[in-house]
C-alpha positions as CSV (number, residue, x, y, z in Angstrom):
1,M,0.0,0.3,0.1
2,L,2.8,2.4,1.0
3,T,4.7,1.6,-2.4
4,C,1.4,2.4,-4.4
5,Y,1.0,5.9,-2.5
6,S,4.9,6.4,-3.0
7,R,4.5,5.8,-6.7
8,Y,1.5,8.0,-6.9
9,Q,3.4,10.8,-5.3
10,T,6.4,10.5,-7.6
11,V,4.2,10.6,-10.7
12,R,2.4,13.6,-9.4
13,Q,5.7,15.5,-8.7
14,N,6.7,14.5,-12.1
15,W,3.6,15.6,-13.7
16,S,3.6,18.9,-12.0
17,S,7.1,19.8,-13.0
18,L,6.6,19.3,-16.7
19,P,6.0,22.6,-18.4
20,F,2.5,23.5,-19.3
21,W,2.6,23.1,-23.2
22,A,4.0,19.3,-22.2
23,R,1.4,18.7,-20.0
24,R,-1.1,19.7,-22.7
25,V,0.6,17.3,-25.3
26,L,0.5,14.4,-22.8
27,F,-3.4,15.4,-22.1
28,L,-3.9,15.1,-26.1
29,F,-2.1,11.5,-26.3
30,A,-4.3,10.1,-23.2
31,L,-7.7,11.8,-24.5
32,P,-8.4,8.7,-26.8
33,G,-8.0,6.2,-23.9
34,M,-10.3,8.6,-21.7
35,L,-12.7,8.7,-24.5
36,A,-12.7,5.0,-25.1
37,A,-13.3,4.3,-21.3
38,G,-16.2,6.4,-21.2
39,L,-17.9,5.2,-24.2
40,S,-17.6,1.8,-22.8
41,I,-19.3,2.9,-19.7
42,L,-21.9,4.3,-21.8
43,A,-22.2,1.1,-23.9
44,L,-22.8,-0.8,-20.8
45,G,-25.6,1.4,-19.8
46,V,-27.2,1.3,-23.2
47,S,-27.0,-2.6,-23.0
48,I,-28.6,-3.0,-19.6
49,L,-31.3,-0.4,-20.7
50,A,-31.8,-2.6,-23.8
51,L,-32.1,-5.9,-21.6
52,L,-34.7,-4.2,-19.5
53,L,-36.7,-3.0,-22.4
54,L,-36.7,-6.3,-24.2
55,T,-37.4,-8.7,-21.0
56,L,-40.0,-6.4,-19.2
57,P,-42.8,-7.0,-21.6
58,V,-41.9,-10.9,-22.1
59,Y,-42.1,-11.0,-18.1
60,R,-45.2,-9.1,-17.8
61,L,-46.9,-11.3,-20.8
62,L,-45.7,-14.6,-18.8
63,T,-46.9,-13.6,-15.5
64,W,-50.4,-12.5,-16.9
65,L,-50.5,-15.9,-18.9
66,T,-49.6,-17.9,-15.9
67,G,-51.4,-15.9,-13.3
68,S,-48.7,-15.7,-10.8
69,G,-47.4,-12.4,-9.6
70,A,-49.2,-10.0,-7.2
71,A,-52.9,-10.8,-7.6
72,Q,-54.0,-7.3,-6.3
73,S,-52.4,-4.0,-5.7
74,P,-52.5,-2.7,-2.0
75,P,-55.3,0.0,-1.9
76,L,-54.3,3.5,-2.1
77,A,-54.1,5.9,0.7
78,G,-57.7,7.4,1.4
79,A,-59.3,4.6,-0.9
80,P,-62.4,3.2,0.7
81,V,-61.6,0.0,2.5
82,G,-63.8,-3.1,2.1
83,P,-64.5,-5.9,4.9
84,E,-62.2,-8.2,3.5
85,T,-59.0,-5.8,3.9
86,R,-60.1,-4.7,7.6
87,R,-58.3,-6.4,10.6
88,H,-58.6,-5.8,14.2
89,V,-55.8,-4.3,16.0
90,D,-55.6,-4.1,19.7
91,V,-54.1,-0.8,21.2
92,R,-52.8,-0.5,25.0
93,I,-51.7,2.9,26.1
94,I,-49.7,2.8,29.1
95,E,-49.0,6.1,30.9
96,N,-46.7,6.6,33.8
97,E,-47.7,8.3,36.9
98,P,-46.5,11.9,37.8
99,G,-43.0,11.9,39.2
100,L,-42.0,8.5,38.1
101,P,-39.1,8.4,35.5
102,P,-40.3,7.1,31.9
103,D,-39.8,3.5,30.9
104,S,-36.9,2.7,28.4
């Protein structure tokens, strides 16, 4: 780890000791590699998007044909709730007496 950091510091010092025009020339020669790396990352994103666009309709068709998946979506907030979706909830409120510390 220390050797990697010392190499980084050496390259950084050598880079900063170059004149301005030499740094620009070095940047121009490194530019095609940086563009290739950026384009490969972009190509990866496009391929993942194409995979999703092609497989999602097939997945939905298969879940519709087989009848699997979520049978019903959960009710929206404010939507009327039918008797089949209601459930009983027991609630107990315990209050401390004045002067006693609250329970943790």
